[in-house]
C-alpha positions as CSV (number, residue, x, y, z in Angstrom):
1,M,155.2,92.5,126.1
2,A,152.3,92.8,128.6
3,L,149.0,90.9,128.4
4,D,147.2,94.2,127.6
5,D,149.4,94.6,124.5
6,L,148.0,91.4,123.0
7,P,145.0,91.3,120.7
8,L,143.0,89.6,123.4
9,R,139.2,89.3,123.3
10,D,137.7,92.4,125.0
11,D,135.6,90.3,127.3
12,L,138.7,88.7,128.7
13,R,140.6,91.9,129.5
14,G,141.0,92.6,133.1
15,Q,139.9,89.1,134.1
16,S,141.8,86.7,136.4
17,P,142.3,83.0,135.9
18,Y,140.8,80.4,138.2
19,G,143.1,79.2,141.0
20,A,143.3,78.6,144.7
21,P,146.5,79.6,146.6
22,Q,149.1,76.9,146.6
23,L,151.2,77.8,149.6
24,D,153.8,75.9,151.7
25,V,151.8,75.4,154.9
26,S,151.5,72.6,157.5
27,V,147.8,72.1,157.0
28,R,146.1,72.7,153.6
29,L,142.3,72.6,153.8
30,N,141.4,74.9,150.9
31,T,140.8,72.8,147.8
32,N,138.4,70.0,148.9
33,E,140.9,67.3,148.0
34,N,140.7,63.9,149.7
35,P,143.7,64.0,152.1
36,Y,144.2,60.2,152.0
37,A,146.5,58.9,149.3
38,P,145.7,55.7,147.4
39,S,146.9,52.6,149.2
40,S,149.9,50.5,148.0
41,T,147.4,48.0,146.6
42,V,145.7,50.7,144.5
43,T,148.9,52.3,143.4
44,S,150.3,48.9,142.4
45,S,147.2,48.3,140.2
46,I,147.6,51.8,138.7
47,V,151.3,51.1,138.0
48,A,150.4,47.8,136.3
49,R,147.8,49.2,134.1
50,V,149.9,52.3,133.2
51,S,152.8,50.0,132.4
52,A,150.7,48.0,130.0
53,A,149.4,51.2,128.4
54,A,152.9,52.6,128.1
55,A,153.8,49.7,125.8
56,G,151.4,51.1,123.3
57,L,152.0,54.9,123.6
58,N,153.1,55.0,120.0
59,R,149.5,54.6,119.1
60,Y,146.6,57.0,119.8
61,P,144.3,56.0,122.7
62,D,140.8,54.6,122.3
63,R,139.1,57.8,121.4
64,D,135.7,56.5,122.7
65,A,137.3,55.4,126.1
66,S,135.0,52.3,125.8
67,E,136.4,50.2,128.6
68,L,136.4,53.2,131.0
69,R,132.9,54.1,130.1
70,E,131.7,50.6,130.8
71,A,133.4,50.7,134.2
72,L,132.0,54.1,135.0
73,A,128.5,52.9,134.1
74,R,128.8,50.0,136.5
75,Y,130.1,52.4,139.2
76,V,127.2,54.8,138.8
77,K,124.7,52.0,138.7
78,D,126.1,50.6,141.9
79,R,126.2,53.9,143.7
80,T,122.9,55.4,142.6
81,G,120.7,52.5,141.6
82,G,120.1,54.1,138.2
83,Q,120.0,52.0,135.1
84,V,123.0,53.5,133.3
85,T,124.6,52.2,130.2
86,A,128.1,52.9,128.8
87,G,126.5,54.8,126.0
88,Q,125.1,57.3,128.6
89,V,128.5,58.0,130.1
90,W,131.1,60.4,128.7
91,P,134.5,60.9,130.5
92,A,137.0,63.8,130.1
93,N,139.9,65.4,131.7
94,G,138.2,66.4,134.9
95,S,134.6,67.5,135.3
96,N,135.7,71.0,134.1
97,E,136.4,69.6,130.6
98,V,133.0,68.0,130.6
99,L,131.5,71.4,131.5
100,Q,133.4,73.0,128.8
101,Q,132.2,70.5,126.2
102,I,128.6,71.0,127.4
103,L,128.9,74.8,126.8
104,Q,130.7,74.3,123.5
105,A,127.8,72.1,122.4
106,F,124.8,73.9,123.9
107,G,126.1,77.4,124.8
108,G,128.3,79.8,122.8
109,P,127.8,83.2,121.3
110,G,124.2,84.3,121.4
111,R,123.2,81.8,124.0
112,R,122.7,82.2,127.7
113,A,123.6,80.1,130.8
114,I,122.3,80.8,134.3
115,G,123.5,79.7,137.7
116,F,122.4,80.2,141.3
117,E,125.2,81.8,143.3
118,P,127.3,81.4,145.3
119,S,128.2,78.2,143.5
120,Y,131.1,76.7,141.6
121,S,133.0,79.6,140.0
122,M,134.0,77.5,137.0
123,H,130.4,77.6,135.7
124,R,130.7,81.3,135.2
125,L,134.4,81.1,134.0
126,I,133.8,78.4,131.4
127,S,130.7,80.2,130.2
128,R,132.8,83.3,129.6
129,G,135.5,81.3,127.9
130,T,133.1,79.8,125.4
131,G,131.4,83.1,124.6
132,T,128.2,82.1,126.5
133,E,126.4,84.9,128.3
134,Y,126.3,84.0,132.0
135,L,123.6,85.3,134.2
136,P,124.1,84.9,138.0
137,L,121.0,84.5,140.2
138,D,120.8,84.6,143.9
139,R,120.3,81.3,145.8
140,G,118.0,82.9,148.4
141,D,118.0,83.2,152.1
142,G,120.3,80.7,153.8
143,F,121.5,79.8,150.3
144,A,118.5,77.5,150.0
145,M,116.6,77.1,146.7
146,R,112.8,76.7,146.5
147,V,110.9,75.0,143.7
148,E,108.7,78.0,142.9
149,D,111.7,80.5,142.9
150,V,113.7,78.3,140.6
151,R,110.8,77.6,138.3
152,T,110.1,81.3,138.0
153,A,113.7,82.3,137.6
154,V,114.3,79.8,134.8
155,D,111.0,80.5,133.0
156,E,111.7,84.3,132.9
157,R,115.3,84.1,131.7
158,H,114.9,81.6,128.8
159,P,118.3,80.0,129.3
160,D,120.0,77.6,127.0
161,V,121.9,76.0,129.9
162,V,120.9,75.9,133.6
163,F,123.6,75.0,136.2
164,L,122.5,73.4,139.4
165,C,125.0,72.2,142.0
166,T,124.3,69.6,144.7
167,P,126.0,69.3,147.1
168,N,126.7,72.9,146.3
169,N,130.2,74.3,146.3
170,P,130.9,76.4,148.4
171,T,127.9,76.0,150.7
172,G,127.7,72.2,151.0
173,T,123.9,72.4,150.8
174,T,121.9,70.0,148.7
175,L,118.9,70.4,146.3
176,P,115.8,68.3,146.5
177,L,115.1,66.5,143.3
178,D,111.9,68.5,142.8
179,V,114.0,71.6,142.3
180,V,115.8,69.9,139.5
181,E,112.5,68.8,138.0
182,A,111.2,72.3,138.2
183,A,114.2,73.7,136.4
184,Y,114.0,71.1,133.7
185,D,110.2,71.6,133.1
186,A,110.7,75.4,132.8
187,T,113.2,75.4,130.0
188,P,113.7,73.8,126.6
189,G,117.5,74.0,127.2
190,V,119.8,71.6,129.0
191,V,119.9,71.3,132.7
192,V,123.3,70.5,134.2
193,V,123.4,69.0,137.7
194,D,127.0,69.2,139.1
195,E,127.4,66.4,141.6
196,A,131.2,66.6,142.2
197,Y,130.6,65.8,145.9
198,A,127.8,63.2,145.5
199,E,129.6,60.4,147.4
200,F,129.6,62.4,150.6
201,S,125.9,63.1,150.4
202,Q,122.9,61.1,151.7
203,S,120.6,62.8,149.2
204,P,119.5,60.9,146.1
205,S,121.4,61.5,142.9
206,A,119.8,63.3,139.9
207,V,120.8,60.2,137.9
208,S,117.4,58.8,139.0
209,L,115.7,61.6,137.0
210,L,117.4,60.8,133.7
211,P,114.7,58.4,132.2
212,G,112.4,60.5,130.1
213,R,114.5,63.7,130.5
214,E,116.6,63.9,127.4
215,R,118.1,67.3,128.2
216,L,119.3,66.5,131.7
217,I,123.0,66.1,132.3
218,V,124.6,64.9,135.6
219,V,128.3,65.7,135.9
220,R,130.5,63.8,138.4
221,T,134.2,63.3,139.1
222,L,136.7,60.9,140.5
223,S,138.8,63.7,142.0
224,K,137.1,64.0,145.4
225,A,135.9,60.8,147.0
226,L,138.0,58.5,144.9
227,E,141.3,60.3,145.7
228,L,142.2,61.0,142.0
229,A,142.5,64.8,142.0
230,G,145.8,64.5,140.3
231,A,144.6,62.2,137.6
232,R,141.9,64.6,136.2
233,I,139.0,62.3,135.4
234,G,135.4,63.6,135.4
235,Y,132.4,62.3,133.5
236,A,128.8,63.1,132.4
237,V,125.8,60.8,132.7
238,A,123.1,61.7,130.3
239,N,120.9,60.6,127.4
240,E,122.9,58.9,124.6
241,A,122.0,61.8,122.2
242,V,123.7,64.2,124.6
243,V,126.8,62.1,124.6
244,D,126.8,62.2,120.8
245,A,126.6,66.0,121.0
246,L,129.5,66.2,123.3
247,Q,131.6,64.1,120.9
248,L,131.0,66.7,118.2
249,V,133.1,69.2,120.2
250,R,135.6,67.0,122.0
251,L,139.2,67.2,120.9
252,P,140.6,64.2,119.0
253,Y,141.8,61.5,121.3
254,H,141.1,63.9,124.2
255,L,141.6,61.3,127.0
256,S,145.1,59.8,127.1
257,S,145.8,56.0,127.3
258,I,147.5,56.8,130.7
259,T,144.5,58.6,132.1
260,Q,142.1,55.8,131.0
261,A,144.4,53.2,132.6
262,V,144.5,55.1,135.9
263,G,140.7,55.4,135.9
264,M,140.2,51.8,135.3
265,A,142.6,50.8,138.1
266,A,140.8,53.1,140.5
267,L,137.3,51.9,139.7
268,E,138.5,48.3,140.2
269,H,139.2,49.4,143.8
270,A,136.3,51.8,144.3
271,D,135.1,50.2,147.5
272,E,138.6,50.5,149.1
273,L,139.0,54.1,148.0
274,L,135.5,55.0,149.3
275,Q,136.3,53.8,152.8
276,W,137.6,57.2,153.7
277,V,134.3,58.9,152.9
278,E,132.8,58.2,156.4
279,V,136.1,59.3,158.1
280,L,135.9,62.6,156.2
281,K,132.2,63.1,157.0
282,T,133.1,62.6,160.7
283,Q,135.8,65.3,160.5
284,R,133.4,67.6,158.6
285,D,130.9,67.2,161.4
286,R,133.6,67.9,164.1
287,I,134.5,71.1,162.3
288,A,130.9,72.2,162.0
289,E,130.2,71.4,165.7
290,T,133.3,73.4,166.8
291,L,132.4,76.4,164.6
292,E,128.9,76.5,166.0
293,E,130.2,76.2,169.5
294,L,132.4,79.2,168.8
295,G,129.5,81.3,167.6
296,Y,129.9,81.1,163.9
297,E,127.0,80.5,161.5
298,V,127.4,77.1,159.9
299,Y,125.5,75.9,156.9
300,P,124.4,72.2,156.7
301,S,126.9,70.4,154.5
302,E,126.7,67.1,152.7
303,A,130.0,67.5,151.1
304,N,133.6,67.2,152.4
305,F,133.8,70.8,153.5
306,V,132.1,73.3,155.8
307,F,130.9,76.8,154.8
308,F,130.6,79.2,157.7
309,G,129.8,82.9,158.3
310,G,130.5,85.2,161.2
311,P,133.7,87.1,160.7
312,A,133.1,90.8,160.0
313,D,136.0,90.6,157.6
314,Q,136.7,87.1,156.3
315,T,140.1,88.1,155.0
316,V,141.4,88.9,158.5
317,L,140.4,85.5,159.8
318,W,141.8,83.8,156.7
319,Q,145.1,85.5,157.2
320,S,145.2,84.7,161.0
321,L,144.7,81.0,160.2
322,L,147.4,81.2,157.5
323,D,149.7,82.8,160.1
324,A,149.1,79.6,162.1
325,S,150.0,77.6,159.0
326,V,146.4,76.5,158.3
327,L,145.2,77.3,154.8
328,I,141.4,77.4,154.2
329,R,139.5,79.1,151.3
330,D,138.2,82.6,150.9
331,V,135.7,82.1,148.1
332,G,134.8,85.8,147.9
333,V,131.5,85.7,149.8
334,P,131.6,88.6,152.3
335,G,131.8,87.4,155.9
336,H,132.2,83.7,155.0
337,L,134.9,81.1,154.6
338,R,135.1,77.5,153.6
339,V,137.2,74.8,155.2
340,T,137.8,71.3,153.8
341,A,137.5,68.2,156.0
342,G,141.0,66.7,156.5
343,T,142.6,64.0,158.5
344,P,141.9,63.9,162.3
345,V,145.3,65.5,162.8
346,E,144.6,68.3,160.3
347,T,141.1,68.8,161.9
348,D,142.8,69.1,165.3
349,A,145.2,71.8,163.9
350,F,142.3,73.8,162.4
351,I,140.2,73.6,165.6
352,E,143.1,74.6,167.8
353,A,144.0,77.5,165.6
354,I,140.5,78.9,165.2
355,R,139.7,78.5,168.9
356,A,142.8,80.5,169.8
357,I,142.1,83.2,167.2
358,T,138.4,83.5,168.2
359,K,139.3,83.7,171.9
360,E,141.9,86.4,171.1
361,T,139.5,88.4,169.0
362,A,136.8,88.3,171.6
363,A,139.2,89.4,174.4
């Protein structure tokens, strides 16, 4: 039986699932992972906590993830300066599950979400999966977003959910907080600020805007800066009433005891895990400087990746790099590609490959 033979929803027919290529290459710089594995100290703490949790796996986990929420609230307070309580934090299996719960609670059939593209593709895909109408809007020249443009766009579309992303994936560009304020003031719906790459940014977090804004939701993750892509832990920071709403749609015992244990161990060593942030920012800037030197158009990034334009056909350059065993990301924006900051050795390999390819192309 083929997929088309199933009684699938009409709006899902012909669609493709999300996924970046997982290929056997020497250098993988396509999924914005932190290339540095947790240290033996961190892994020992994870093992100890997981071992303790394993002794109780015959019982369901704490469905409210109380201890993890307390730890996340402390972490957010330390990193942003915001006065955040455990009641304002809601963790799930990666930030994608948080986004799904937001759309289940505030989106759905007959409701509309808007996003400013190019941006994180899962905003569109999860909207579709929850039966929410998704309306893509253009980010503007240079992928920048101006207060008046955002205010007008939101006011005219009457969305139930507004997605903003800062630093934005795939461009790496950030949003001033007044853009977030403008979007919030222009809609009675919820405004979701996706801050998956916040730890790499010098810009202030939208967490500072939460007081007095009951419909604002900030979504963050432990996948990137805290080296836990494989653990799948994301979280929302919002008004306590929003957290109550998300619990109406969460699956029972959605966050396993093992996942909660891993998150607790990592947060206990947050300072150690975050030591690689400055290293990766240095590699990011090396990549940007090299690409500019080679004549590519580079967008200012405050994430752990670089978005650049210039190739007439980005698929040709992507394949040429792959032939050199360097995998980066074609995100579907014509003439543009995205490359993740890696270790110094990985950065060297990318720079060497793209120098050679660019020189050969120009000859």
